DOKESE-815329 format. One record per atom (N, C-alpha, C): y, x, z. Coordinates in steps of 0.2 Angstrom, whole numbers, padded with zeros to 4 digits, always signed. Layout:
REM residues N
YXZ ...
***
This chain:
REM residues 77
+0087+0171-0132 +0088+0166-0133 +0097+0166-0140 +0099+0159-0140 +0101+0159-0146 +0110+0157-0148 +0111+0160-0151 +0120+0157-0149 +0121+0150-0145 +0119+0146-0148 +0122+0138-0149 +0118+0136-0142 +0114+0142-0138 +0113+0140-0130 +0119+0144-0125 +0120+0152-0127 +0125+0157-0123 +0130+0150-0126 +0134+0149-0129 +0138+0144-0129 +0140+0137-0127 +0134+0132-0123 +0136+0127-0121 +0134+0129-0112 +0141+0124-0115 +0140+0126-0104 +0135+0122-0098 +0132+0116-0105 +0125+0112-0100 +0121+0115-0099 +0119+0122-0104 +0114+0125-0102 +0113+0130-0099 +0108+0130-0095 +0106+0138-0093 +0106+0143-0095 +0114+0148-0099 +0114+0157-0099 +0106+0159-0098 +0101+0158-0094 +0097+0165-0091 +0088+0158-0097 +0086+0153-0096 +0081+0153-0098 +0084+0144-0105 +0089+0143-0105 +0092+0137-0110 +0090+0131-0106 +0086+0129-0103 +0088+0123-0100 +0091+0122-0097 +0089+0112-0096 +0097+0110-0091 +0097+0111-0084 +0108+0115-0089 +0110+0118-0078 +0110+0112-0074 +0113+0104-0074 +0114+0101-0072 +0120+0100-0071 +0124+0107-0073 +0131+0105-0070 +0134+0098-0070 +0139+0097-0064 +0142+0091-0068 +0147+0092-0071 +0152+0099-0070 +0154+0101-0074 +0158+0104-0080 +0150+0102-0084 +0150+0102-0090 +0151+0094-0094 +0148+0088-0090 +0146+0083-0092 +0154+0081-0088 +0156+0077-0098 +0164+0077-0095 +0164+0070-0090 +0158+0066-0088 +0159+0057-0088 +0157+0057-0081 +0156+0064-0078 +0154+0067-0068 +0158+0074-0069 +0163+0075-0070 +0168+0081-0071 +0171+0084-0064 +0172+0076-0064 +0177+0075-0055 +0173+0077-0049 +0164+0077-0050 +0164+0081-0045 +0157+0086-0042 +0156+0089-0036 +0157+0095-0034 +0152+0095-0041 +0148+0103-0041 +0140+0104-0046 +0139+0107-0039 +0129+0104-0040 +0127+0106-0035 +0126+0114-0036 +0131+0118-0036 +0128+0127-0036 +0133+0125-0029 +0139+0120-0031 +0142+0121-0025 +0142+0122-0019 +0136+0119-0015 +0134+0118-0010 +0129+0123-0007 +0123+0130-0011 +0118+0133-0010 +0122+0138-0010 +0117+0146-0008 +0120+0150-0008 +0114+0155-0014 +0120+0157-0015 +0114+0162-0024 +0116+0166-0023 +0109+0172-0024 +0108+0179-0022 +0115+0181-0027 +0117+0187-0022 +0121+0189-0031 +0118+0196-0031 +0111+0197-0030 +0105+0200-0036 +0102+0196-0042 +0101+0189-0041 +0102+0188-0043 +0105+0187-0051 +0114+0186-0049 +0114+0186-0055 +0119+0192-0057 +0115+0197-0052 +0120+0203-0056 +0114+0209-0061 +0106+0201-0058 +0098+0204-0064 +0100+0200-0073 +0105+0194-0069 +0107+0198-0079 +0111+0201-0081 +0108+0201-0088 +0114+0202-0093 +0119+0206-0092 +0125+0208-0093 +0129+0206-0095 +0135+0199-0097 +0131+0201-0106 +0132+0199-0109 +0132+0189-0106 +0126+0188-0102 +0128+0179-0103 +0130+0180-0094 +0132+0183-0090 +0137+0182-0084 +0143+0178-0084 +0144+0172-0080 +0152+0167-0080 +0152+0165-0086 +0144+0163-0091 +0147+0161-0096 +0146+0153-0094 +0142+0150-0087 +0138+0143-0086 +0136+0143-0082 +0132+0140-0080 +0127+0138-0074 +0122+0138-0073 +0120+0143-0070 +0110+0143-0070 +0109+0139-0072 +0102+0135-0073 +0101+0130-0067 +0098+0132-0062 +0095+0129-0057 +0092+0129-0050 +0086+0133-0050 +0084+0132-0053 +0076+0136-0054 +0079+0141-0053 +0081+0147-0061 +0084+0153-0064 +0089+0157-0054 +0092+0151-0051 +0097+0151-0049 +0095+0154-0041 +0087+0153-0042 +0082+0151-0033 +0083+0149-0027 +0084+0142-0028 +0090+0139-0024 +0087+0132-0028 +0080+0129-0027 +0077+0125-0029 +0077+0119-0020 +0074+0129-0017 +0072+0126-0007 +0076+0123-0007 +0083+0127-0007 +0090+0122-0005 +0089+0118-0005 +0091+0116-0011 +0093+0110-0013 +0086+0103-0011 +0082+0105-0011 +0078+0099-0006 +0078+0099+0001 +0081+0103+0002 +0081+0105+0012 +0086+0101+0010 +0091+0101+0008 +0101+0096+0008 +0097+0091+0004 +0092+0089+0003 +0093+0078+0000 +0085+0076+0006 +0084+0080+0010 +0080+0078+0015 +0085+0073+0018 +0080+0067+0020 +0085+0065+0028 +0086+0065+0035 +0088+0066+0036 +0090+0071+0046 +0086+0063+0049 +0079+0064+0053 +0078+0063+0056 +0081+0062+0061 
***
């Protein structure tokens, strides 16, 4: 992980991919981030090295919440 990834609020601190954090994008910073609508297992966060915690949102893959986001996006029959 390089220093620019660690300092970018729009990149996942675990893998360096875009994290799609709305708070990191000034154009949509008034919208709630996707992470507000999911439950991230505390063990996922605890597994991060301390220097990577509380720097930026994880991406949905690293947060292990892709299934939750897909289920929320499905229309209710």
